[in-house]
PyMOL CGO cylinders between C-alpha atoms (Angstrom):
from pymol import cmd
from pymol.cgo import CYLINDER

trace = [
    CYLINDER, -1.25, 18.85, -3.57, 0.65, 19.03, -6.80, 0.3, 1, 1, 1, 1, 1, 1,
    CYLINDER, 0.65, 19.03, -6.80, 0.27, 16.40, -9.45, 0.3, 1, 1, 1, 1, 1, 1,
    CYLINDER, 0.27, 16.40, -9.45, 3.52, 14.56, -10.09, 0.3, 1, 1, 1, 1, 1, 1,
    CYLINDER, 3.52, 14.56, -10.09, 2.58, 12.48, -13.14, 0.3, 1, 1, 1, 1, 1, 1,
    CYLINDER, 2.58, 12.48, -13.14, 4.14, 12.51, -16.61, 0.3, 1, 1, 1, 1, 1, 1,
    CYLINDER, 4.14, 12.51, -16.61, 7.44, 11.16, -15.33, 0.3, 1, 1, 1, 1, 1, 1,
    CYLINDER, 7.44, 11.16, -15.33, 9.22, 8.44, -17.28, 0.3, 1, 1, 1, 1, 1, 1,
    CYLINDER, 9.22, 8.44, -17.28, 9.87, 5.21, -15.35, 0.3, 1, 1, 1, 1, 1, 1,
    CYLINDER, 9.87, 5.21, -15.35, 13.64, 5.62, -15.84, 0.3, 1, 1, 1, 1, 1, 1,
    CYLINDER, 13.64, 5.62, -15.84, 13.60, 8.99, -14.11, 0.3, 1, 1, 1, 1, 1, 1,
    CYLINDER, 13.60, 8.99, -14.11, 11.55, 7.52, -11.24, 0.3, 1, 1, 1, 1, 1, 1,
    CYLINDER, 11.55, 7.52, -11.24, 14.06, 4.66, -11.06, 0.3, 1, 1, 1, 1, 1, 1,
    CYLINDER, 14.06, 4.66, -11.06, 16.92, 7.17, -10.65, 0.3, 1, 1, 1, 1, 1, 1,
    CYLINDER, 16.92, 7.17, -10.65, 14.99, 8.74, -7.75, 0.3, 1, 1, 1, 1, 1, 1,
    CYLINDER, 14.99, 8.74, -7.75, 14.47, 5.33, -6.11, 0.3, 1, 1, 1, 1, 1, 1,
    CYLINDER, 14.47, 5.33, -6.11, 18.16, 4.47, -6.38, 0.3, 1, 1, 1, 1, 1, 1,
    CYLINDER, 18.16, 4.47, -6.38, 19.10, 7.88, -4.96, 0.3, 1, 1, 1, 1, 1, 1,
    CYLINDER, 19.10, 7.88, -4.96, 16.80, 7.11, -2.01, 0.3, 1, 1, 1, 1, 1, 1,
    CYLINDER, 16.80, 7.11, -2.01, 18.62, 3.84, -1.31, 0.3, 1, 1, 1, 1, 1, 1,
    CYLINDER, 18.62, 3.84, -1.31, 16.38, 1.35, -3.11, 0.3, 1, 1, 1, 1, 1, 1,
    CYLINDER, 16.38, 1.35, -3.11, 17.94, -1.65, -4.83, 0.3, 1, 1, 1, 1, 1, 1,
    CYLINDER, 17.94, -1.65, -4.83, 16.69, -3.29, -8.03, 0.3, 1, 1, 1, 1, 1, 1,
    CYLINDER, 16.69, -3.29, -8.03, 15.52, -6.82, -7.20, 0.3, 1, 1, 1, 1, 1, 1,
    CYLINDER, 15.52, -6.82, -7.20, 14.13, -8.08, -10.46, 0.3, 1, 1, 1, 1, 1, 1,
    CYLINDER, 14.13, -8.08, -10.46, 11.63, -7.76, -13.23, 0.3, 1, 1, 1, 1, 1, 1,
    CYLINDER, 11.63, -7.76, -13.23, 8.32, -9.52, -13.80, 0.3, 1, 1, 1, 1, 1, 1,
    CYLINDER, 8.32, -9.52, -13.80, 6.73, -8.87, -17.17, 0.3, 1, 1, 1, 1, 1, 1,
    CYLINDER, 6.73, -8.87, -17.17, 6.70, -5.12, -17.68, 0.3, 1, 1, 1, 1, 1, 1,
    CYLINDER, 6.70, -5.12, -17.68, 7.22, -4.23, -14.00, 0.3, 1, 1, 1, 1, 1, 1,
    CYLINDER, 7.22, -4.23, -14.00, 10.45, -3.61, -12.07, 0.3, 1, 1, 1, 1, 1, 1,
    CYLINDER, 10.45, -3.61, -12.07, 10.75, -4.50, -8.39, 0.3, 1, 1, 1, 1, 1, 1,
    CYLINDER, 10.75, -4.50, -8.39, 12.84, -2.53, -5.87, 0.3, 1, 1, 1, 1, 1, 1,
    CYLINDER, 12.84, -2.53, -5.87, 13.55, -3.14, -2.18, 0.3, 1, 1, 1, 1, 1, 1,
    CYLINDER, 13.55, -3.14, -2.18, 14.82, -0.89, 0.58, 0.3, 1, 1, 1, 1, 1, 1,
    CYLINDER, 14.82, -0.89, 0.58, 15.96, -1.84, 4.05, 0.3, 1, 1, 1, 1, 1, 1,
    CYLINDER, 15.96, -1.84, 4.05, 13.27, -0.97, 6.57, 0.3, 1, 1, 1, 1, 1, 1,
    CYLINDER, 13.27, -0.97, 6.57, 10.33, -1.27, 4.18, 0.3, 1, 1, 1, 1, 1, 1,
    CYLINDER, 10.33, -1.27, 4.18, 7.89, -4.14, 4.54, 0.3, 1, 1, 1, 1, 1, 1,
    CYLINDER, 7.89, -4.14, 4.54, 6.65, -3.92, 0.94, 0.3, 1, 1, 1, 1, 1, 1,
    CYLINDER, 6.65, -3.92, 0.94, 8.55, -3.83, -2.33, 0.3, 1, 1, 1, 1, 1, 1,
    CYLINDER, 8.55, -3.83, -2.33, 8.29, -0.84, -4.67, 0.3, 1, 1, 1, 1, 1, 1,
    CYLINDER, 8.29, -0.84, -4.67, 6.75, -1.94, -7.98, 0.3, 1, 1, 1, 1, 1, 1,
    CYLINDER, 6.75, -1.94, -7.98, 7.23, 0.32, -11.01, 0.3, 1, 1, 1, 1, 1, 1,
    CYLINDER, 7.23, 0.32, -11.01, 5.68, -0.42, -14.40, 0.3, 1, 1, 1, 1, 1, 1,
    CYLINDER, 5.68, -0.42, -14.40, 7.86, 0.47, -17.36, 0.3, 1, 1, 1, 1, 1, 1,
    CYLINDER, 7.86, 0.47, -17.36, 5.54, 3.10, -18.86, 0.3, 1, 1, 1, 1, 1, 1,
    CYLINDER, 5.54, 3.10, -18.86, 6.68, 6.17, -20.77, 0.3, 1, 1, 1, 1, 1, 1,
    CYLINDER, 6.68, 6.17, -20.77, 4.53, 8.28, -18.48, 0.3, 1, 1, 1, 1, 1, 1,
    CYLINDER, 4.53, 8.28, -18.48, 3.74, 6.96, -15.01, 0.3, 1, 1, 1, 1, 1, 1,
    CYLINDER, 3.74, 6.96, -15.01, 0.25, 7.81, -13.74, 0.3, 1, 1, 1, 1, 1, 1,
    CYLINDER, 0.25, 7.81, -13.74, 0.09, 10.02, -10.66, 0.3, 1, 1, 1, 1, 1, 1,
    CYLINDER, 0.09, 10.02, -10.66, -1.51, 7.32, -8.51, 0.3, 1, 1, 1, 1, 1, 1,
    CYLINDER, -1.51, 7.32, -8.51, 1.41, 4.91, -9.07, 0.3, 1, 1, 1, 1, 1, 1,
    CYLINDER, 1.41, 4.91, -9.07, 3.94, 7.54, -8.06, 0.3, 1, 1, 1, 1, 1, 1,
    CYLINDER, 3.94, 7.54, -8.06, 1.82, 8.59, -5.06, 0.3, 1, 1, 1, 1, 1, 1,
    CYLINDER, 1.82, 8.59, -5.06, 1.40, 5.01, -3.82, 0.3, 1, 1, 1, 1, 1, 1,
    CYLINDER, 1.40, 5.01, -3.82, 5.13, 4.34, -4.11, 0.3, 1, 1, 1, 1, 1, 1,
    CYLINDER, 5.13, 4.34, -4.11, 6.00, 7.61, -2.35, 0.3, 1, 1, 1, 1, 1, 1,
    CYLINDER, 6.00, 7.61, -2.35, 3.63, 6.64, 0.46, 0.3, 1, 1, 1, 1, 1, 1,
    CYLINDER, 3.63, 6.64, 0.46, 5.36, 3.26, 0.77, 0.3, 1, 1, 1, 1, 1, 1,
    CYLINDER, 5.36, 3.26, 0.77, 8.72, 5.05, 0.95, 0.3, 1, 1, 1, 1, 1, 1,
    CYLINDER, 8.72, 5.05, 0.95, 7.40, 7.56, 3.49, 0.3, 1, 1, 1, 1, 1, 1,
    CYLINDER, 7.40, 7.56, 3.49, 8.31, 10.50, 1.25, 0.3, 1, 1, 1, 1, 1, 1,
    CYLINDER, 8.31, 10.50, 1.25, 6.19, 13.59, 0.56, 0.3, 1, 1, 1, 1, 1, 1,
    CYLINDER, 6.19, 13.59, 0.56, 5.28, 14.77, -2.94, 0.3, 1, 1, 1, 1, 1, 1,
    CYLINDER, 5.28, 14.77, -2.94, 7.02, 18.08, -2.27, 0.3, 1, 1, 1, 1, 1, 1,
    CYLINDER, 7.02, 18.08, -2.27, 10.27, 16.29, -1.38, 0.3, 1, 1, 1, 1, 1, 1,
    CYLINDER, 10.27, 16.29, -1.38, 9.95, 14.13, -4.49, 0.3, 1, 1, 1, 1, 1, 1,
    CYLINDER, 9.95, 14.13, -4.49, 9.41, 17.14, -6.77, 0.3, 1, 1, 1, 1, 1, 1,
    CYLINDER, 9.41, 17.14, -6.77, 12.44, 18.89, -5.26, 0.3, 1, 1, 1, 1, 1, 1,
    CYLINDER, 12.44, 18.89, -5.26, 14.67, 15.82, -5.72, 0.3, 1, 1, 1, 1, 1, 1,
    CYLINDER, 14.67, 15.82, -5.72, 13.44, 14.92, -9.22, 0.3, 1, 1, 1, 1, 1, 1,
    CYLINDER, 13.44, 14.92, -9.22, 14.41, 18.37, -10.54, 0.3, 1, 1, 1, 1, 1, 1,
    CYLINDER, 14.41, 18.37, -10.54, 18.05, 17.54, -9.82, 0.3, 1, 1, 1, 1, 1, 1,
    CYLINDER, 18.05, 17.54, -9.82, 18.05, 14.11, -11.50, 0.3, 1, 1, 1, 1, 1, 1,
]
cmd.load_cgo(trace, "trace")
């Protein structure tokens, strides 16, 4: 599996919005997103470089593969 880290939170946010997620609020330094059909919210810390495990966990919650994410993020 490829590593997908070193992505700014704003770029990851653009991906989430493109996937149909909606911004629901902010708590401290974390943004919260919801998507219809998901039981859990997507939580994204506002870091300059998101660690791979945060991206991987959120992709798993979305039901999206890393390969799909890498393909989509190139176009954003």
